[in-house]
C-alpha positions in Angstrom: -25.1 74.7 1.2 -23.0 71.9 -0.4 -23.9 71.4 -4.0 -24.6 68.0 -5.6 -21.4 68.2 -7.6 -19.4 68.8 -4.4 -21.1 65.9 -2.8 -20.4 63.8 -5.9 -16.7 64.8 -5.7 -16.7 64.1 -2.0 -18.0 60.6 -2.6 -15.7 59.9 -5.5 -13.8 56.7 -4.8 -10.7 58.3 -6.2 -8.7 61.1 -4.5 -9.6 64.7 -5.4 -7.5 67.5 -3.9 -7.1 71.2 -4.5 -3.9 73.2 -3.6 -3.0 76.8 -3.6 -0.2 78.2 -5.7 2.2 78.0 -2.8 1.5 74.3 -2.2 -1.0 74.7 0.6 -3.7 72.0 0.6 -7.1 73.8 0.6 -9.4 70.8 -0.2 -9.4 67.0 -0.1 -12.2 64.4 -0.4 -12.2 61.4 1.8 -10.4 59.2 -0.7 -7.6 61.8 -0.8 -6.8 61.5 2.9 -4.6 58.4 2.1 -2.4 60.6 -0.1 -2.2 63.4 2.6 -1.2 60.7 5.1 1.4 59.4 2.7 2.8 62.9 2.1 2.8 63.7 5.8 0.4 66.7 5.6 -3.2 67.7 6.0 -5.7 70.3 4.8 -4.1 73.7 5.5 -0.7 72.1 5.5 2.1 72.3 2.9 2.8 69.6 0.3 6.1 67.8 0.3 8.8 69.5 -1.8 8.6 66.8 -4.6 4.9 67.3 -5.1 5.1 71.1 -4.6 7.7 71.2 -7.4 5.2 69.5 -9.7 2.5 72.0 -8.6 4.8 74.9 -9.4 5.7 73.4 -12.8 2.0 72.9 -13.6 1.4 76.6 -12.8 4.4 77.9 -14.6 3.6 75.9 -17.7 -0.1 76.2 -17.4 -0.3 72.6 -18.5 -1.2 69.3 -16.7 1.5 67.3 -15.0 1.3 63.5 -14.2 3.1 61.3 -11.7 2.6 58.1 -9.8 2.2 57.7 -6.0 2.2 54.4 -4.1 0.1 54.2 -0.9 0.7 50.8 0.6 -0.2 48.3 -2.1 -2.3 50.9 -4.0 -0.7 52.8 -6.9 -2.3 56.1 -7.9 -1.9 57.9 -11.2 -1.7 61.6 -10.1 -2.9 64.2 -12.6 -2.2 67.9 -11.7 -4.4 70.4 -13.6 -3.9 74.2 -13.4 -6.9 76.4 -12.8 -5.4 79.9 -13.3 -8.8 81.6 -13.0 -9.3 79.9 -9.6 -5.8 80.6 -8.5 -5.1 77.0 -7.6 -4.3 73.5 -8.9 -6.6 70.5 -8.8 -5.1 67.1 -8.1 -6.9 64.0 -9.4 -5.8 60.5 -8.4 -6.7 57.3 -10.3 -6.2 53.8 -8.8 -4.1 52.0 -11.4 -3.0 49.1 -9.1 -4.8 46.4 -11.0 -3.5 47.6 -14.4 0.0 47.7 -13.0 -0.2 44.2 -11.7 -1.7 43.0 -15.1 1.2 44.6 -17.0 3.8 42.9 -14.8 2.1 39.5 -15.2 1.8 40.1 -18.9 5.5 40.6 -19.2 6.2 37.4 -17.1 3.9 35.3 -19.2 4.6 36.9 -22.7 5.9 33.7 -24.4 3.2 31.4 -22.9 0.3 33.7 -23.4 1.3 35.5 -26.6 -2.3 35.3 -27.9 -3.3 37.7 -25.1 -1.4 40.4 -26.9 -3.9 40.2 -29.8 -7.0 39.9 -27.6 -6.2 42.4 -24.9 -8.0 45.7 -24.8 -4.7 47.5 -24.4 -2.4 48.5 -27.2 1.1 47.0 -27.4 3.8 49.1 -29.1 7.5 48.0 -29.4 10.2 50.3 -30.7 13.9 50.2 -31.1 16.4 52.6 -29.6 15.6 55.1 -32.3 11.9 55.0 -31.6 11.3 53.1 -34.8 8.3 50.8 -34.6 9.1 47.1 -34.7 5.8 45.7 -33.5 2.2 46.8 -32.7 -0.7 44.6 -31.9 -4.1 44.9 -33.6 -5.6 46.9 -30.8 -2.8 49.6 -31.0 -3.3 49.9 -34.7 -7.1 50.2 -34.3 -6.6 52.9 -31.7 -4.7 55.1 -34.2 -6.8 54.1 -37.3 -3.9 52.3 -39.1 -3.0 48.7 -39.9 -0.2 47.0 -38.1 1.7 46.8 -41.4 1.5 50.5 -42.0 2.9 51.3 -38.5 5.8 48.9 -38.5 9.0 50.6 -39.6 7.8 54.2 -38.8 8.9 56.4 -36.0 6.6 56.6 -33.0 6.9 60.4 -33.1 5.0 60.3 -36.5 1.9 59.6 -34.5 2.4 61.7 -31.4 0.6 65.0 -31.0 2.8 68.1 -31.3 2.3 68.9 -27.7 4.0 65.7 -26.7 6.8 65.7 -29.3 9.0 68.1 -27.3 8.8 66.1 -24.1 9.3 62.7 -25.8 13.1 63.0 -26.5 13.7 63.7 -22.8 11.6 60.7 -21.8 13.4 58.5 -24.4 16.8 59.6 -23.0 15.6 58.6 -19.6 14.5 55.2 -20.9 17.8 54.7 -22.7 19.5 55.0 -19.3 17.6 51.9 -18.1 14.7 53.7 -16.3 11.2 52.4 -16.4 8.5 55.0 -17.2 5.1 53.9 -16.2 1.7 55.7 -16.0 2.2 58.8 -18.1 -0.3 60.1 -20.6 0.3 60.8 -24.2 -1.8 62.3 -26.9 -1.7 60.8 -30.4 -3.3 61.8 -33.7 -5.4 59.3 -35.6 -5.4 58.8 -39.3 -8.6 60.8 -39.5 -7.1 63.7 -37.6 -8.9 63.0 -34.3 -7.1 62.9 -31.0 -6.5 59.7 -29.0 -5.4 59.9 -25.3 -3.3 57.0 -24.1 -2.2 56.0 -20.6 1.3 54.7 -21.3 3.5 52.3 -19.4 6.9 51.9 -21.0 9.7 49.5 -20.1 13.1 49.3 -21.7 14.5 46.1 -23.3 18.0 45.3 -22.1 20.3 42.7 -23.6 22.5 40.4 -21.4 25.0 43.2 -21.0 22.5 45.6 -19.8 22.5 47.6 -23.0 19.3 49.3 -24.0 18.0 47.7 -27.2 14.4 49.0 -27.4 11.2 49.7 -25.5 7.8 48.1 -25.1 4.9 50.2 -24.1 1.3 49.4 -23.1 -1.3 51.9 -24.2 -4.8 52.1 -22.7 -7.2 54.3 -24.5 -8.3 56.8 -22.0 -9.8 59.2 -24.5 -13.3 58.6 -23.0 -11.9 59.2 -19.5 -10.1 62.3 -20.6 -13.2 63.6 -22.3 -15.2 62.7 -19.2 -12.7 64.4 -17.0 -12.7 67.5 -19.1 -16.5 67.5 -19.1 -16.6 67.0 -15.3 -14.2 69.9 -14.9 -16.4 72.0 -17.1 -19.5 70.9 -15.1 -17.8 71.6 -11.8 -16.9 75.2 -12.9 -20.3 75.8 -14.3 -22.1 74.5 -11.2 -19.9 76.6 -8.9 -20.8 79.7 -10.8 -24.5 78.8 -10.8 -25.0 77.2 -7.4 -27.9 79.5 -6.8 -29.8 77.9 -9.7 -30.9 74.9 -7.7 -34.2 74.6 -9.6 -32.5 73.9 -12.9 -29.5 72.1 -11.4 -30.9 68.6 -11.7 -31.7 69.1 -15.4 -28.3 70.5 -16.1 -26.8 67.5 -14.3 -28.9 65.2 -16.4 -27.8 67.0 -19.5 -24.2 66.6 -18.6 -24.5 63.0 -17.8 -26.3 62.5 -21.0 -23.2 63.5 -22.9 -20.8 61.2 -21.0 -19.4 58.3 -23.0 -20.1 55.8 -20.2 -23.6 54.4 -19.4 -25.0 56.3 -16.4 -28.2 55.5 -14.5 -29.7 57.2 -11.4 -31.9 55.1 -9.1 -34.1 56.0 -6.2 -34.1 54.0 -3.0 -37.1 52.0 -4.2 -35.4 51.1 -7.5 -37.2 53.6 -9.7 -35.2 54.9 -12.6 -34.8 58.6 -12.2 -32.5 59.1 -15.2 -30.5 57.2 -17.8 -28.2 58.9 -20.2 -28.2 58.8 -23.9 -25.7 55.9 -24.2 -27.8 53.9 -21.8 -31.0 54.6 -23.7 -29.3 53.6 -27.0 -28.4 50.2 -25.5 -31.6 49.4 -23.6 -34.3 51.9 -24.7 -36.4 54.5 -22.8 -37.1 53.3 -19.2 -40.5 55.0 -19.1 -40.4 55.6 -15.3 -40.2 51.9 -14.6 -38.2 50.1 -11.9 -34.8 49.0 -12.9 -35.7 45.3 -12.6 -38.7 45.9 -15.0 -36.5 47.9 -17.3 -33.7 45.4 -17.5 -35.2 42.0 -17.1 -39.0 42.3 -17.2 -39.2 41.1 -13.6 -42.0 42.1 -11.2 -39.8 42.3 -8.1 -36.2 43.3 -7.3 -33.5 41.0 -8.6 -32.0 38.6 -5.9 -28.5 39.1 -7.3 -28.6 43.0 -7.3 -25.9 44.7 -5.2 -26.8 48.4 -6.0 -28.5 49.0 -2.6 -25.3 48.3 -0.7 -24.2 51.9 -1.3 -27.3 53.1 0.6 -26.6 50.7 3.4 -22.9 51.5 3.8 -22.6 55.0 2.3 -19.6 53.8 0.5 -18.9 53.3 -3.3 -19.4 49.7 -4.4 -18.0 47.9 -7.5 -19.5 44.6 -8.8 -20.1 42.8 -12.0 -23.5 42.2 -13.6 -24.8 40.2 -16.6 -27.2 42.2 -18.7 -30.4 40.8 -20.4 -28.6 40.8 -23.7 -25.9 38.5 -22.4 -23.3 41.2 -22.1 -21.1 41.7 -19.0 -20.7 45.0 -17.2 -18.5 46.5 -14.5 -21.0 48.4 -12.3 -19.6 51.3 -10.2 -22.2 52.4 -7.7 -21.8 55.8 -5.9 -24.0 57.2 -3.1 -25.7 60.3 -4.5 -28.0 63.0 -2.9 -30.6 64.6 -5.1 -31.2 68.4 -5.0 -34.1 67.8 -2.7 -31.9 65.9 -0.3 -33.2 62.4 -1.0 -30.7 59.6 -1.2 -30.0 58.1 -4.7 -27.7 55.7 -6.4 -25.5 56.8 -9.3 -24.4 53.8 -11.3 -21.9 53.9 -14.1 -21.7 50.7 -16.2 -18.8 49.8 -18.5 -19.2 47.0 -21.0 -16.5 44.4 -20.4 -18.1 41.7 -22.5 -15.1 41.4 -24.9 -12.7 41.3 -22.1 -14.7 38.5 -20.4 -14.8 36.6 -23.6 -11.1 37.0 -24.1 -10.5 35.7 -20.5 -12.9 32.8 -21.2 -11.1 32.0 -24.5 -7.8 32.1 -22.7 -9.1 29.8 -19.9 -10.6 27.4 -22.5 -7.3 27.4 -24.4 -5.3 26.6 -21.3 -7.8 23.8 -20.4 -7.7 22.4 -23.9 -3.9 22.3 -24.0 -3.8 20.9 -20.5 -6.2 18.1 -21.6 -4.1 17.4 -24.7 -1.0 17.1 -22.5 -2.7 14.8 -20.0 -4.3 12.5 -22.6 -1.4 12.3 -25.0 -0.1 8.9 -25.9 3.5 10.2 -25.5 5.0 10.9 -22.2 5.8 14.5 -21.6 8.3 15.8 -19.2 10.1 19.1 -18.4 13.6 19.2 -17.0 14.8 22.5 -15.5 18.3 24.1 -15.8 19.4 22.2 -12.7 18.6 18.9 -14.5 15.6 18.2 -12.1 12.2 17.1 -13.2 9.6 19.9 -12.9 6.6 18.4 -14.8 5.3 15.0 -16.0 2.0 14.1 -17.5 -0.1 11.0 -16.7 1.5 8.9 -19.5 4.9 9.4 -17.8 3.5 8.0 -14.5 2.1 5.0 -16.4 5.4 4.4 -18.3 7.7 4.7 -15.3 5.5 3.3 -12.6 6.1 6.3 -10.4 3.5 8.9 -9.2 4.2 12.5 -10.2 5.0 13.3 -6.6 7.8 10.7 -6.7 9.2 12.1 -9.9 8.9 15.9 -9.4 12.1 17.6 -8.1 14.3 14.5 -8.5 17.3 14.6 -10.8 16.7 13.0 -14.2 19.9 10.9 -13.8 18.1 8.8 -11.1 16.0 7.1 -13.8 18.6 6.6 -16.5 20.4 3.4 -17.3 24.2 3.5 -17.2 24.3 3.1 -20.9 22.0 6.1 -21.5 23.8 8.3 -19.0 26.9 8.0 -21.1 25.0 8.7 -24.3 23.3 11.8 -22.9 26.6 13.2 -21.4 28.2 12.8 -24.8 25.3 14.6 -26.5 25.3 17.4 -24.0 29.0 18.3 -24.5 27.8 21.4 -26.4 25.6 22.4 -23.5 22.0 22.2 -22.4 21.1 25.5 -24.1 21.5 24.0 -27.6 19.5 20.8 -27.2 17.4 19.8 -30.1 17.9 16.1 -30.3 16.1 12.8 -31.0 17.5 9.9 -29.0 16.8 6.4 -28.0 17.1 6.2 -24.2 16.8 3.4 -21.7 15.2 4.3 -18.4 14.8 2.2 -15.2 11.2 1.7 -14.1 10.2 1.6 -10.4 10.0 -2.2 -10.6 13.5 -2.4 -11.9 12.6 -3.3 -15.5 13.9 -1.4 -18.5 11.9 1.2 -20.4 13.1 2.0 -23.9 11.9 5.3 -25.3 12.4 7.4 -28.4 12.8 10.9 -26.9 12.7 14.2 -28.6 14.3 16.9 -26.5 14.2 20.7 -27.1 15.6 23.6 -25.1 13.1 26.1 -23.8 13.7 29.8 -22.9 11.8 32.6 -21.2 11.0 35.9 -22.9 14.4 37.4 -22.2 16.2 34.4 -23.7 17.2 32.9 -20.4 17.5 29.1 -20.5 14.7 27.4 -18.5 15.3 23.7 -19.3 14.2 21.1 -21.8 10.8 19.9 -23.0 10.9 16.2 -23.7 8.4 13.9 -25.6 8.9 10.2 -24.8 7.5 7.4 -27.0 7.5 3.9 -25.4 9.4 1.6 -27.9 10.0 -1.2 -25.3 7.8 -3.7 -27.2 9.4 -2.7 -30.5 12.8 -3.3 -29.1 11.8 -6.7 -27.7 10.4 -7.6 -31.1 13.6 -6.5 -32.8 15.6 -8.6 -30.4 13.3 -11.6 -31.0 13.7 -11.1 -34.8 17.5 -11.0 -34.4 17.4 -14.2 -32.3 15.0 -15.8 -34.8 17.3 -14.9 -37.7 20.3 -16.5 -35.9 18.2 -19.6 -35.3 17.0 -19.7 -38.9 20.6 -19.5 -40.2 21.6 -22.3 -37.8 18.7 -24.4 -39.1 19.6 -23.8 -42.7 23.2 -24.8 -42.0 21.9 -27.9 -40.2 19.7 -28.9 -43.1 22.5 -28.4 -45.7 24.8 -30.6 -43.6 22.2 -33.3 -43.3 21.3 -33.2 -47.0 25.0 -33.4 -48.0 25.3 -36.4 -45.7 22.3 -38.0 -47.4 23.8 -37.3 -50.8 27.1 -38.7 -49.7 25.4 -41.9 -48.4 23.5 -42.2 -51.7 26.7 -41.9 -53.7 28.3 -44.5 -51.4 25.4 -46.9 -52.1 25.7 -46.2 -55.8 29.4 -46.9 -55.8 28.9 -50.1 -53.9 27.2 -51.5 -57.1 30.6 -51.3 -58.9 32.8 -52.5 -56.0 35.0 -55.6 -56.8 34.0 -55.5 -60.5 36.9 -55.8 -63.0 34.9 -54.6 -66.0 32.4 -51.7 -65.9 30.5 -50.5 -68.9 30.5 -46.8 -69.6 26.7 -46.8 -70.0 26.3 -48.3 -66.5 28.3 -45.5 -65.0 26.3 -42.9 -66.9 23.1 -44.5 -65.8 24.3 -44.5 -62.2 25.2 -40.8 -62.4 21.8 -40.0 -63.8 20.0 -41.9 -61.0 22.1 -40.1 -58.4 21.4 -36.8 -60.2 17.6 -37.5 -60.1 17.8 -38.2 -56.4 19.7 -35.0 -55.7 17.2 -33.0 -57.9 14.4 -34.5 -55.8 16.0 -33.2 -52.7 16.8 -29.8 -54.3 13.2 -29.4 -55.4 12.1 -29.8 -51.8 14.3 -26.9 -50.7 13.1 -24.8 -53.7 9.5 -25.3 -52.8 10.2 -24.9 -49.1 11.7 -21.4 -49.5 9.1 -20.4 -52.1 6.2 -21.1 -49.6 5.1 -19.1 -46.6 6.3 -21.7 -44.0 10.0 -21.9 -43.1 9.9 -25.5 -41.9 6.9 -27.0 -43.8 6.5 -28.1 -47.4 3.3 -28.4 -49.5 4.0 -32.0 -50.4 1.1 -32.3 -52.9 2.4 -29.4 -55.0 5.9 -30.9 -54.7 4.8 -34.3 -56.1 3.3 -32.6 -59.2 6.6 -30.8 -59.9 8.8 -33.8 -59.2 6.7 -36.1 -61.4 6.7 -33.5 -64.2 10.5 -33.3 -64.0 10.9 -37.1 -64.1 8.6 -37.4 -67.1 10.6 -34.7 -68.9 13.8 -36.7 -68.2 12.5 -40.2 -69.2 9.8 -39.5 -71.7 12.1 -39.5 -74.7 11.7 -43.3 -74.9 8.2 -43.4 -73.5 6.3 -40.9 -75.5 2.9 -42.5 -75.0 3.2 -43.0 -71.2 0.6 -40.8 -69.4 0.6 -39.6 -65.8 -2.5 -39.5 -63.6 -2.3 -37.9 -60.2 -4.9 -37.9 -57.4 -3.4 -35.7 -54.7 -5.1 -34.1 -51.6 -4.3 -30.4 -51.7 -2.3 -28.5 -49.1 -0.7 -31.4 -47.2 2.2 -29.9 -45.3 5.1 -32.0 -44.2 8.2 -31.2 -42.3 11.7 -31.7 -43.7 12.3 -35.0 -41.8 9.3 -36.5 -43.6 9.5 -34.7 -46.9 13.1 -35.6 -47.9 12.8 -39.5 -47.5 9.2 -39.4 -49.0 10.5 -37.4 -51.9 13.2 -39.9 -52.6 10.7 -42.7 -52.5 8.4 -41.0 -55.1 11.5 -40.3 -57.2 12.6 -44.0 -57.1 9.2 -45.5 -57.8 8.2 -43.2 -60.7 11.7 -43.5 -62.2 11.6 -47.3 -61.9 8.2 -47.3 -63.7 9.4 -45.0 -66.5 12.6 -47.1 -67.0 11.2 -50.7 -66.8 7.4 -50.9 -66.8 6.8 -50.2 -70.5 9.9 -51.6 -72.3 7.9 -53.8 -74.7 4.8 -51.6 -75.0 3.7 -48.7 -77.1 1.8 -46.9 -74.3 1.1 -47.0 -70.6 -0.1 -45.2 -67.6 1.5 -44.2 -64.2 -0.7 -43.1 -61.3 0.2 -41.3 -58.1 -2.2 -41.0 -55.2 -1.5 -39.2 -51.9 -4.1 -38.7 -49.2 -4.6 -38.6 -45.4 -5.6 -42.1 -44.2 -8.8 -42.2 -42.1 -7.9 -45.7 -40.8 -4.8 -44.9 -38.7 -2.0 -47.4 -38.4 -2.2 -49.2 -35.1 1.5 -49.5 -34.5 4.8 -47.7 -35.1 8.5 -48.7 -34.5 10.3 -47.1 -31.7 14.0 -46.3 -31.7 14.9 -49.9 -30.7 12.9 -51.2 -33.7 10.0 -52.5 -31.6 6.4 -52.0 -32.6 4.3 -49.9 -30.3 0.7 -48.6 -30.3 0.6 -45.3 -32.2 -2.5 -44.3 -30.3 -0.6 -44.3 -27.0 1.6 -41.5 -28.2 -1.1 -39.6 -30.1 -3.2 -39.4 -26.9 -0.6 -37.3 -25.2 -1.9 -33.8 -25.1 1.5 -32.5 -26.3 1.3 -34.5 -29.6 -0.9 -34.9 -32.7 -0.7 -37.8 -35.1 -1.8 -37.8 -38.8 -1.8 -40.9 -41.0 -1.2 -40.8 -44.8 -1.3 -43.2 -47.8 1.0 -42.8 -50.8 0.3 -45.0 -53.8 2.5 -45.2 -57.0 1.3 -47.7 -59.6 1.6 -48.5 -63.3 -0.1 -50.8 -65.8 3.2 -52.1 -67.2 4.9 -55.5 -67.3 4.8 -55.9 -63.5 7.1 -57.9 -61.2 7.1 -61.7 -60.9 4.7 -63.1 -58.2 7.5 -65.2 -56.7 9.9 -62.2 -56.4 10.5 -60.8 -52.9 11.1 -57.0 -53.0 13.6 -57.1 -50.2 15.8 -59.5 -52.3 15.8 -57.4 -55.4 19.3 -56.3 -56.6 18.0 -52.8 -57.3 19.5 -49.8 -55.3 16.3 -47.8 -56.0 13.9 -50.4 -54.5 16.4 -51.0 -51.6 16.3 -47.3 -50.9 12.5 -47.4 -50.9 12.4 -50.2 -48.4 15.0 -48.5 -46.2 13.2 -45.1 -46.3 9.8 -46.6 -45.5 11.3 -48.2 -42.4 12.9 -44.9 -41.6 9.4 -43.3 -41.7 8.1 -46.1 -39.4 5.7 -47.0 -42.2 4.4 -50.1 -44.0 5.1 -51.0 -47.6 2.6 -53.1 -49.5 3.4 -54.4 -53.1 0.6 -55.5 -55.4 1.7 -57.3 -58.6 -1.6 -57.9 -60.5 -2.3 -55.8 -63.6 1.1 -54.1 -63.4 2.8 -52.9 -60.2 1.3 -51.0 -57.3 3.3 -49.7 -54.3 1.2 -48.7 -51.3 3.0 -46.9 -48.4 1.2 -46.1 -45.2 2.9 -44.0 -42.5 2.0 -41.7 -39.6 3.5 -38.3 -38.7 3.5 -37.5 -35.0 4.1 -33.8 -34.2 4.0 -31.5 -31.2 0.8 -29.5 -31.1 2.5 -26.2 -31.5 4.2 -27.4 -34.7 1.2 -29.0 -36.4 
């Protein structure tokens, strides 16, 4: 009669075989048939020489041997255990395909997913050619009970169990010759003296010349599995010796399962819990004879998501993932099991993979977060491969260039560069792509043919082995800034031209004023020195009035507008300072509307007018008086002048021009008066032999204004004029 243990081994999803000392196969479970087929033998047949050699070595050494076998896409870790009392060797196979694939992917993605090293459940151990530790991750250090700092710099042999020390140099020599060594088991000693079993995959590091420079090994803690395996071996031996004790067999099985490090549960076909081991009870409590759905979740009927019953329907082992009531995740391995009374049962082994799931979720969240950052960045991001072709662009690049990502990917970067930038980049890359770490201003050509100016930071990127992959580029659009800089340069050129133009015009005005002043002395045989000095002082005052305009103009915020109200105050103060020596009791009263802005074409002649009228009052109005008063008023005029003189001297309606939407007109009144001796009622101002008053008359006409002279109670000059400006210059 087949025992429950034999049935359990028969239904084991992993290969289990037994061979005689001469290499003859005497037993194989169903999972082991794939290995027999791969080896070209069967039960009763002989093992191939390579495997038979391992069997003989196991028997001669009386110690386990390990090797790897590939069956199609499945990779098995084969463990050979001698049973000298039985006179044969047991062969156990473990499917390590998934772990193998994970290791290879981990190596390929080492640089990009470096954080996985610290979150993986596997230990990572890197040594140099002398087996001195250069790096261990936190998991590896925890496995051995040390800190990472304590392990770095020490020999790996310091931690190996004595049983492994003798075989390690031979294995290291093999690795130094460039061979990969994957899937072997090693026993290590923890700090506290306990033993840790590790399933090791070791890969040599080679430099560009193929020279061995070190090794990286991945360590999976299989101590629980080894303990379980040893325990199962003990159970198997014990059950074979006591197969006649069927009454006590179930309890003995339960006792054994209770000691296993994994969580074990036995279910009947109607979901009653027949047994849970100690680890299970510690996590979820005593089941108390309940159904599993009552025990786990407090439900009153079977869970809709449960897959445990599939093993009873198919008779095959089943693996699935379940979320526990405490929020933890478990890998559930269900095996068909027959009780001692022959009734079908389900043996389920649950392994807590919560931390692994969380690590995977964190990794996925991290990737998604960085992907969102790249796609929402204000900078354009691109990657150029070693063949100078575009391999990646973010959404900002599409917006900047006007191309879709499909139109950009795989095309040479040179297709989008201006000729000017092509030359710059070729010069920069003389030292080679592999050394790029530059910040450049580059001109690209958009899809619509327009120019895109960018500030680009480029940096070379490499894979884990140091192979050049391409460049990572961050592009900031500075097109608008470049346009503004160009506009500012053009503005500065125009400003300088305007300054030169104003200087030339003002020099011409000064020259004309000096000509007029000189005309006063033409054809005169005798000229007094005092007259010449007076003429020079008058000319000086006129030049100062013009210079003061420029001083105020460049002191203000406007480049072509002058605050004329403020200018009048300073001009009048300067004139009073000049002439007040002989007129100590003459006062000045000013009524000025604030912040009236005039352009240069209006400000220069109007400034000369104020200079002439105030100077004239100071010189002549109070010659026979002890005191006097001069008043200056300047305001906008609500009653606009009806007419202005055109370029032909004809009067035209000012309203006609001001109604034009492109123009705006503003009328002003300037009044300069004194309470001095006045001017004779019969005297016509246009007939006066005074250069100053002649200039006033001439300049009022130049402004297309009107001049009114009142001679009662002193002298009062009233000047009305209108300024017509384009709207964008008002």
